[in-house]
Wavefront OBJ file of the C-alpha trace (Angstrom):
o trace
v 46.629 -50.466 -69.038
v 47.157 -46.873 -67.950
v 46.124 -44.260 -70.496
v 47.476 -40.742 -70.408
v 45.175 -37.953 -69.210
v 43.504 -36.112 -72.065
v 45.493 -33.259 -73.528
v 42.872 -30.756 -72.317
v 43.774 -31.646 -68.751
v 46.907 -30.640 -66.976
v 48.367 -33.922 -65.655
v 50.721 -32.354 -63.165
v 47.923 -30.230 -61.693
v 45.576 -33.211 -61.347
v 48.264 -35.227 -59.569
v 48.746 -32.403 -57.078
v 45.146 -31.826 -56.047
v 43.630 -33.702 -53.090
v 40.260 -34.496 -54.678
v 39.696 -37.632 -56.706
v 39.706 -36.847 -60.409
v 39.095 -39.542 -62.981
v 38.003 -39.965 -66.590
v 35.087 -42.245 -67.528
v 34.188 -43.774 -70.821
v 31.164 -45.999 -71.088
v 30.917 -45.852 -67.302
v 34.404 -47.240 -66.715
v 37.446 -45.514 -65.283
v 40.088 -45.016 -67.948
v 42.303 -42.674 -65.920
v 42.561 -41.505 -62.320
v 44.852 -39.261 -60.305
v 46.817 -40.440 -57.217
v 44.313 -38.894 -54.789
v 41.568 -40.900 -56.475
v 43.532 -44.152 -56.173
v 43.937 -43.483 -52.443
v 40.308 -42.490 -51.987
v 39.119 -45.747 -53.557
v 41.363 -47.748 -51.237
v 43.648 -49.065 -53.974
v 47.420 -49.448 -53.925
v 47.920 -48.743 -57.628
v 45.859 -47.273 -60.470
v 45.646 -50.732 -62.092
v 43.452 -51.899 -59.188
v 40.644 -49.555 -60.249
v 41.154 -48.682 -63.934
v 38.856 -50.563 -66.253
v 36.292 -50.990 -63.475
v 32.882 -49.409 -63.616
v 32.528 -46.428 -61.316
v 29.285 -47.981 -60.046
v 31.369 -50.679 -58.334
v 32.704 -48.022 -55.982
v 29.339 -46.379 -55.217
v 27.470 -47.463 -52.100
v 24.457 -49.688 -52.699
v 22.153 -47.073 -51.146
v 22.703 -44.998 -54.301
v 22.152 -47.815 -56.828
v 18.939 -46.268 -58.159
v 20.711 -42.966 -58.638
v 23.616 -44.573 -60.519
v 21.114 -46.424 -62.703
v 20.111 -43.089 -64.233
v 23.448 -42.995 -66.045
v 26.503 -40.800 -65.682
v 25.086 -38.194 -68.035
v 22.356 -37.440 -65.480
v 25.042 -36.423 -62.975
v 26.537 -34.053 -65.530
v 23.314 -32.046 -65.462
v 23.773 -31.236 -61.765
v 26.124 -28.271 -61.807
v 26.534 -28.092 -58.017
v 27.327 -31.796 -57.678
v 25.586 -34.749 -56.061
v 26.304 -35.941 -52.499
v 26.709 -39.702 -52.183
v 28.887 -42.365 -50.589
v 31.909 -44.068 -52.156
v 32.625 -47.671 -51.246
v 36.419 -48.007 -51.222
v 38.153 -51.378 -51.434
v 38.268 -52.969 -47.979
v 37.451 -49.669 -46.218
v 34.583 -47.817 -44.657
v 32.276 -45.762 -46.940
v 33.259 -42.155 -47.593
v 30.847 -39.244 -47.972
v 31.714 -37.300 -51.126
v 30.334 -34.589 -53.356
v 30.591 -35.858 -56.933
v 30.762 -33.446 -59.854
v 30.624 -34.749 -63.462
v 31.552 -32.853 -66.628
v 31.424 -34.070 -70.212
v 34.792 -33.762 -71.985
v 33.594 -32.475 -75.304
v 37.139 -31.889 -76.660
v 38.271 -35.518 -76.499
v 37.984 -37.069 -79.990
v 36.269 -40.435 -80.284
v 35.854 -42.231 -83.603
v 32.711 -43.949 -82.436
v 31.180 -40.827 -80.887
v 31.202 -42.215 -77.332
v 31.422 -39.290 -74.867
v 33.957 -39.167 -72.047
v 33.331 -37.633 -68.639
v 35.588 -36.190 -66.000
v 34.524 -37.132 -62.475
v 35.631 -35.208 -59.401
v 34.873 -36.486 -55.906
v 35.467 -34.236 -52.929
v 35.671 -35.905 -49.511
v 33.022 -34.234 -47.359
v 33.122 -36.714 -44.479
v 34.354 -34.097 -42.014
v 31.733 -31.671 -43.227
v 29.024 -34.328 -42.862
v 30.220 -35.241 -39.378
v 30.351 -31.572 -38.402
v 26.884 -31.059 -39.874
v 25.528 -34.085 -38.045
v 27.156 -32.907 -34.820
v 25.653 -29.467 -35.369
v 22.276 -31.003 -36.144
v 22.458 -33.144 -33.006
v 23.432 -30.093 -30.974
v 20.572 -28.134 -32.501
v 18.224 -31.020 -31.793
v 19.385 -31.238 -28.185
v 18.983 -27.482 -27.861
v 15.556 -27.676 -29.479
v 14.611 -30.470 -27.064
v 15.780 -28.381 -24.120
v 14.023 -25.264 -25.390
v 10.931 -27.356 -26.025
v 10.781 -28.472 -22.415
v 11.521 -25.170 -20.674
v 8.516 -23.327 -19.329
v 9.929 -19.889 -20.096
v 9.248 -18.205 -23.413
v 12.402 -17.310 -25.367
v 11.862 -14.674 -28.050
v 14.489 -12.964 -30.203
v 13.791 -9.653 -31.961
v 15.847 -7.486 -34.285
v 16.634 -3.828 -33.710
v 13.328 -2.858 -35.309
v 11.414 -4.982 -32.810
v 10.444 -7.684 -35.306
v 10.358 -11.254 -33.987
v 13.090 -13.503 -35.388
v 12.441 -16.606 -33.287
v 10.072 -17.921 -30.635
v 10.193 -21.254 -28.816
v 7.329 -23.654 -28.124
v 6.828 -22.247 -24.623
v 6.374 -18.800 -26.171
v 3.705 -20.149 -28.498
v 1.882 -21.708 -25.540
v 2.314 -18.682 -23.294
v 0.963 -16.126 -25.772
v -1.438 -18.387 -27.669
v -0.039 -17.720 -31.155
v 1.443 -20.301 -33.543
v 5.000 -19.479 -34.632
v 4.019 -18.566 -38.198
v 1.753 -15.778 -36.913
v 4.530 -14.234 -34.806
v 7.697 -14.462 -36.911
v 8.388 -11.203 -38.736
v 5.767 -9.324 -36.714
v 6.553 -6.571 -34.215
v 6.834 -7.916 -30.693
v 4.279 -5.273 -29.620
v 1.591 -7.757 -30.594
v 2.440 -9.648 -27.384
v 2.010 -6.589 -25.140
v -0.990 -4.706 -23.758
v -1.358 -1.241 -25.285
v 0.102 0.712 -22.342
v 3.430 -1.091 -22.879
v 3.235 -1.392 -26.671
v 2.831 2.379 -27.114
v 6.258 3.004 -25.588
v 8.204 -0.062 -26.746
v 9.421 1.166 -30.132
v 10.478 4.531 -28.715
v 12.595 2.947 -25.976
v 14.141 0.389 -28.338
v 14.961 3.048 -30.965
v 16.520 5.318 -28.329
v 18.703 2.479 -27.079
v 19.828 1.353 -30.535
v 20.552 4.825 -31.922
v 21.671 6.756 -28.870
v 22.599 4.173 -26.269
v 19.931 5.530 -23.943
v 19.310 3.510 -20.825
v 17.405 0.312 -21.463
v 17.350 -2.271 -18.718
v 19.149 -5.283 -20.130
v 19.965 -8.484 -18.234
v 18.223 -7.216 -15.078
v 14.815 -8.813 -14.671
v 11.755 -6.574 -14.828
v 8.131 -7.267 -14.042
v 5.821 -6.272 -16.903
v 2.644 -7.592 -18.496
v 2.051 -9.757 -21.545
v -1.093 -10.163 -23.604
v -2.481 -13.497 -24.770
v -3.984 -13.954 -28.221
v -7.412 -14.018 -26.542
v -6.794 -10.556 -25.090
v -6.105 -11.697 -21.523
v -3.353 -9.712 -19.798
v -1.025 -11.573 -17.424
v 2.057 -10.674 -15.345
v 5.497 -11.606 -16.686
v 9.128 -11.357 -15.634
v 11.411 -10.304 -18.508
v 15.185 -10.581 -18.859
v 16.773 -9.221 -22.060
v 20.251 -9.848 -23.433
v 21.811 -8.308 -26.537
v 23.938 -10.102 -29.124
v 25.328 -9.268 -32.539
v 25.064 -11.287 -35.733
v 27.362 -9.568 -38.209
v 26.156 -6.004 -38.416
v 22.751 -6.879 -37.003
v 21.887 -6.358 -33.345
v 19.516 -8.880 -31.839
v 17.754 -8.891 -28.475
v 16.713 -12.126 -26.796
v 14.097 -12.002 -24.087
v 13.506 -14.774 -21.565
v 9.925 -14.396 -20.383
v 8.407 -16.119 -17.381
v 4.688 -16.176 -16.643
v 4.519 -15.147 -12.968
v 0.754 -15.424 -12.575
v 1.033 -18.138 -9.929
v 3.827 -16.275 -8.139
v 1.674 -13.141 -8.021
v -1.275 -15.141 -6.720
v 0.925 -16.613 -3.993
v 2.285 -13.170 -3.113
v -1.236 -11.736 -3.029
v -2.366 -14.616 -0.838
v 0.513 -14.083 1.583
v -0.184 -10.356 1.621
v -3.878 -11.009 2.212
v -3.103 -13.412 5.048
v -0.779 -10.851 6.632
v -3.493 -8.196 6.596
v -6.708 -10.159 7.103
v -8.291 -12.265 9.798
v -8.158 -15.955 8.822
v -11.653 -16.764 10.130
v -13.762 -13.825 8.926
v -11.483 -12.518 6.125
v -11.982 -9.024 7.541
v -8.982 -6.661 7.777
v -6.932 -7.461 10.884
v -5.326 -5.065 13.347
v -2.351 -4.378 11.022
v -4.526 -3.355 8.088
v -6.886 -1.465 10.415
v -3.952 0.688 11.590
v -2.944 1.469 7.972
v -6.491 2.407 7.021
v -7.103 4.607 10.050
v -3.875 6.521 9.402
v -4.871 7.108 5.770
v -8.428 8.005 6.818
v -7.097 10.651 9.219
v -5.080 12.252 6.389
v -8.176 12.317 4.159
v -10.329 13.731 6.961
v -7.824 16.532 7.559
v -8.017 17.469 3.878
v -11.793 17.216 3.504
v -12.748 18.692 6.899
v -15.456 16.023 7.269
v -15.861 13.930 10.452
v -14.295 10.496 10.798
v -15.786 7.989 13.263
v -14.200 4.952 14.926
v -16.599 2.356 16.349
v -15.251 -0.235 18.819
v -17.651 -3.205 18.924
v -17.408 -5.791 21.706
v -19.840 -8.717 21.559
v -22.101 -9.350 24.551
v -22.796 -12.912 25.750
v -20.314 -14.473 23.343
v -18.367 -16.543 25.888
v -21.367 -18.746 26.827
v -21.739 -19.710 23.162
v -18.213 -21.116 23.103
v -18.676 -22.793 26.470
v -22.110 -24.319 25.831
v -22.231 -24.919 22.063
v -18.547 -25.363 21.297
v -15.887 -23.469 19.387
v -17.338 -24.408 15.990
v -20.548 -22.644 16.962
v -18.473 -19.707 18.205
v -16.678 -19.494 14.854
v -20.008 -19.572 13.014
v -21.228 -16.660 15.144
v -18.080 -14.600 14.477
v -18.447 -15.147 10.714
v -22.114 -14.129 10.872
v -21.237 -10.996 12.882
v -18.658 -10.002 10.248
v -21.153 -10.489 7.424
v -23.907 -8.553 9.199
v -21.652 -5.662 10.139
v -20.612 -5.298 6.506
v -24.268 -4.852 5.542
v -24.510 -1.891 7.944
v -21.725 0.213 6.408
v -20.855 1.653 2.998
v -18.368 0.040 0.610
v -15.980 2.916 1.327
v -16.012 2.152 5.062
v -13.949 -0.519 6.822
v -14.972 -3.308 9.189
v -12.053 -5.068 10.904
v -11.609 -7.770 13.528
v -9.067 -7.303 16.294
v -9.338 -10.886 17.516
v -11.617 -12.732 19.932
v -14.989 -10.993 19.997
v -13.692 -7.493 19.247
v -14.551 -5.710 16.000
v -14.053 -2.154 14.780
v -15.586 0.006 12.060
v -14.033 3.054 10.350
v -16.635 5.453 8.971
v -15.250 8.152 6.681
v -16.591 11.265 5.034
v -19.631 11.626 7.333
v -22.052 14.511 6.823
v -22.038 15.039 10.605
v -20.740 13.134 13.635
v -24.187 11.917 14.698
v -24.388 9.838 11.477
v -22.203 7.313 13.319
v -25.091 6.708 15.749
v -27.295 5.538 12.868
v -24.692 2.940 11.872
v -24.176 1.824 15.480
v -27.910 1.258 15.933
v -28.056 -0.737 12.690
v -25.233 -2.981 13.939
v -26.972 -3.574 17.289
v -30.280 -4.391 15.590
v -28.702 -6.792 13.099
v -26.687 -8.622 15.745
v -29.750 -9.148 17.928
v -31.197 -11.401 15.224
v -30.654 -15.120 16.101
v -27.673 -16.738 14.354
v -27.991 -20.347 13.064
v -25.200 -22.653 14.234
v -24.599 -26.420 14.053
v -27.371 -28.993 14.530
v -30.133 -26.476 13.863
v -29.423 -24.511 17.012
v -29.613 -20.737 17.287
v -27.239 -18.399 19.084
v -27.839 -14.832 20.187
v -25.375 -12.048 20.925
v -25.519 -8.359 21.578
v -23.029 -5.547 21.042
v -21.539 -2.808 23.183
v -20.275 -0.022 20.931
v -18.021 2.913 21.769
v -17.697 5.795 19.279
v -14.903 8.368 18.903
v -14.931 11.239 16.412
v -12.016 12.889 14.615
v -10.921 15.557 15.351
v -12.896 16.379 18.512
v -11.982 13.165 20.410
v -8.435 12.868 19.094
v -6.199 13.654 16.166
v -4.093 10.492 16.156
v -4.831 6.804 15.847
v -3.937 6.126 19.479
v -6.064 8.993 20.768
v -9.099 7.907 18.747
v -8.668 4.248 19.738
v -8.384 5.159 23.427
v -11.523 7.308 23.245
v -13.590 4.634 21.479
v -12.366 1.997 23.943
v -13.382 4.160 26.934
v -16.828 4.747 25.440
v -17.290 1.021 24.774
v -16.468 0.090 28.411
v -18.906 2.750 29.594
v -21.637 0.946 27.628
v -20.773 -2.377 29.267
v -20.863 -0.824 32.705
v -24.271 0.719 32.021
v -26.047 -2.444 30.907
v -24.559 -3.539 27.544
v -26.171 -3.826 24.090
v -26.034 -0.098 23.385
v -23.686 2.576 22.050
v -22.123 5.732 23.437
v -20.064 8.595 22.048
v -16.841 9.413 23.856
v -18.081 12.953 24.379
v -20.836 11.565 26.615
v -18.320 9.673 28.734
v -15.966 12.638 28.852
v -18.707 15.047 29.977
v -19.802 12.729 32.813
v -16.242 12.255 34.072
v -15.717 16.033 33.951
l 1 2 3 4 5 6 7 8 9 10 11 12 13 14 15 16 17 18 19 20 21 22 23 24 25 26 27 28 29 30 31 32 33 34 35 36 37 38 39 40 41 42 43 44 45 46 47 48 49 50 51 52 53 54 55 56 57 58 59 60 61 62 63 64 65 66 67 68 69 70 71 72 73 74 75 76 77 78 79 80 81 82 83 84 85 86 87 88 89 90 91 92 93 94 95 96 97 98 99 100 101 102 103 104 105 106 107 108 109 110 111 112 113 114 115 116 117 118 119 120 121 122 123 124 125 126 127 128 129 130 131 132 133 134 135 136 137 138 139 140 141 142 143 144 145 146 147 148 149 150 151 152 153 154 155 156 157 158 159 160 161 162 163 164 165 166 167 168 169 170 171 172 173 174 175 176 177 178 179 180 181 182 183 184 185 186 187 188 189 190 191 192 193 194 195 196 197 198 199 200 201 202 203 204 205 206 207 208 209 210 211 212 213 214 215 216 217 218 219 220 221 222 223 224 225 226 227 228 229 230 231 232 233 234 235 236 237 238 239 240 241 242 243 244 245 246 247 248 249 250 251 252 253 254 255 256 257 258 259 260 261 262 263 264 265 266 267 268 269 270 271 272 273 274 275 276 277 278 279 280 281 282 283 284 285 286 287 288 289 290 291 292 293 294 295 296 297 298 299 300 301 302 303 304 305 306 307 308 309 310 311 312 313 314 315 316 317 318 319 320 321 322 323 324 325 326 327 328 329 330 331 332 333 334 335 336 337 338 339 340 341 342 343 344 345 346 347 348 349 350 351 352 353 354 355 356 357 358 359 360 361 362 363 364 365 366 367 368 369 370 371 372 373 374 375 376 377 378 379 380 381 382 383 384 385 386 387 388 389 390 391 392 393 394 395 396 397 398 399 400 401 402 403 404 405 406 407 408 409 410 411 412 413 414 415 416 417 418 419 420 421 422 423 424 425 426 427 428 429 430 431
């Protein structure tokens, strides 16, 4: 039943190759090499010769086989399908079909040479790679950090879903564009220069170490980011992958902690720590400008009875009202701080003359004399004893100015309260 391979084919060569090679006529196998016999799960050629090739094709490809073998011959790169060997598991193959135009046939029936290459390992590797890519895509899809890869020209090669969400652009609007589109102008203007210098000259560019920068959303909003960049090579191409984290919430938390460390929790005024910083800076500015600087120590009169008679909630309401009213008596450039308890302080900078501080002190006294609403429709009243020190005549350091203002404030309390005094008045009387 075995026919010899056509004379145009080299029989010895076909027996040596590992791919299945067979000859079809009218859809039936009329010859096959040893590798083909093995691939179809047969022990001898006689087990498959004379059978239609369609018998060994998996049922999933029945519609494809129904087109006829000549349709396969039109596909020069081959057709992937599954063989169904005898008593064995299906095999993924790439089938190539060529018409054997040199084989004579009295009836004009064409013959075809069929080659099947086992691609099972390739398919498994591809499926493994696809599964790995899918797992990676799933991971990248769930991470909150943006991951963006650019080439050495700064053009975006890839962006993950988090990057799309973070910057507000769909992927198709970012790919191929310069990454500068995701930066505010003050960073974008320098980006290409730094990248070019690194790529061409090896100039310092912070890679792998995280840096805090700013990103820009599609709507124009600028937000803080933390960026870590790593470099990799793909053939001759150098790529840079940036992992970008939106640190807006972190910055808010840091700002809140910083605010709490420098502000009074009840009134939100600067506390003693921030007061010290501001006085020290104010002294430096006053030395440069030559204009007076005034420190006002304000101690509330009759505050303790409010706490004792109306309760601490009423006392807190009074302290908040005092803070608000004092702020209305000074300029935006001045500072009102709370030391704690019923002690407040004001820093007045850039005064035309020292006596201008008296105008502010009188405003504070007048405003604080106004009744303050507290709980249950009740009203509370307080006064203020204010001591004033002037830089540089009463002191040139923070401690000297604070001591002078404190002495002046106690002199007010001793002389009847609800008034103000300059330290120079106290100093002249003691002299």
